[in-house]
C-alpha positions, 0 to 999 in steps of 0.5 A: 405181244399184248396178253388178251386177258389183260385187255379184257381185264382193263375193259372190265375195270373201266366198266366197273369204274363207270358203274361206280361213277354213274351210281355216285351221280345217281345218288347225287341226283337223289339228294338233289330231288330230295332237296327239291321235294323239301324245298331246300338247298342241295347242300342242306338236303345232303347234310340232312340225308347224312344226319338221317343216315347216321342216326338210322345206323345208330351213330349220330353225327357231331357238327364237326363230323357232318362238316367232314362228310359234306366238305364244309368248314366249321363256320359254314356247317354252323350256318347250315345247321342254323338253317336246318334247325330254324326250318324244324328239320333237325335238333341239336342235343347234348347227350354225351357225358361231356356236355360240350359235345353236340349230337345232331338228330332229325326232328320228329317232323322230318323223319316220316317225310324222309322215310316216305321219300327214301323208302322206295329207294331202300326197298329196291336196293334191298331187293337187288342185294337179296339176289346175291349170296352172302359170300358174294356180298362180303366180296362186294363189301371188301371191294368197296371198302378197299376203294373207299380206303384208297379214296380216303387216302388220296383225299388225305394225302395227295389231294389235301392241299388242292386249290384252284390252279394247283396240282395234286401232290405226286408224293405218296404217304 
């Protein structure tokens, strides 16, 4: 006989996974609308959003790290950065003591536009999170951190070599 609690737990997990999937889809839609609003290709807008976010958090990206974040090859990332730089949306700087290290920064012209676009999103999300006590937010952080670690591991290991027509590796790391 099946434990009734295990059935409830499975339904709850399904709802959580659906909520995460829907949130991810909505975030992708936000990026698409940001692209349309700026007149950019969606990949360019996703890259710009990553650059702005990293810069805002005090950890500006290198081109290599950006390429990892948006799943582009080194060459494709360079072409994308050239487009964003020509459009006046980003600047590449050499701030590191090793002058070979390039840092990606938003241009002074794009920052206010990004704040204008993402401001309502940031305010509403902060308002929603303010409804939860700090301990519960720490639990959410742990939960999301563990899920992200699992996804990172899957992408690094089982799904690393996925190409059209191939299957994920059944070997675990």
